[in-house]
C-alpha positions in Angstrom: 69.7 44.3 179.0 68.8 46.9 181.6 70.0 50.5 181.5 71.7 50.2 184.9 74.3 47.5 184.8 75.8 45.7 187.8 79.5 46.7 188.2 80.7 43.1 187.9 78.8 42.6 184.7 80.1 45.8 183.3 83.7 44.7 184.1 83.1 41.4 182.2 81.6 43.3 179.2 84.6 45.7 179.1 87.0 42.7 179.0 85.1 41.2 176.1 85.2 44.5 174.2 88.9 44.7 174.6 89.4 41.2 173.2 87.7 42.1 169.9 89.8 45.2 169.1 92.3 45.3 166.3 95.9 44.4 167.0 98.4 47.3 167.2 99.6 48.5 163.7 103.2 47.7 164.5 102.6 43.9 164.8 102.1 43.5 161.0 105.7 44.6 159.9 107.1 42.7 162.9 105.4 39.4 161.9 105.4 39.6 158.1 108.1 42.1 157.1 108.0 45.7 155.9 106.3 45.3 152.5 103.4 43.1 153.5 100.0 44.8 153.9 97.6 43.0 156.2 94.7 44.3 158.1 95.3 44.5 161.9 92.0 42.7 162.5 93.5 39.4 161.4 95.7 39.4 164.4 92.8 39.7 166.8 92.4 36.5 168.7 88.6 36.5 169.3 86.4 37.5 166.4 83.0 38.5 167.6 80.3 40.8 166.4 77.3 42.1 168.4 74.9 40.8 165.8 76.5 37.4 164.9 77.4 35.9 168.3 76.1 36.7 171.7 78.0 36.7 175.0 77.0 34.5 177.8 77.7 37.1 180.5 
């Protein structure tokens, strides 16, 4: 990918980056109760890694 990205492509990439972030920490006690310890990444809808799967942007 080039150094200078088109603004529309940048916007699409930013959206994809937001989708792979961890869920907020307060969603775990809300969903499972106070004592359960679960990683916030399990609540993220789209699991993607820059190495594993490529975006078709």
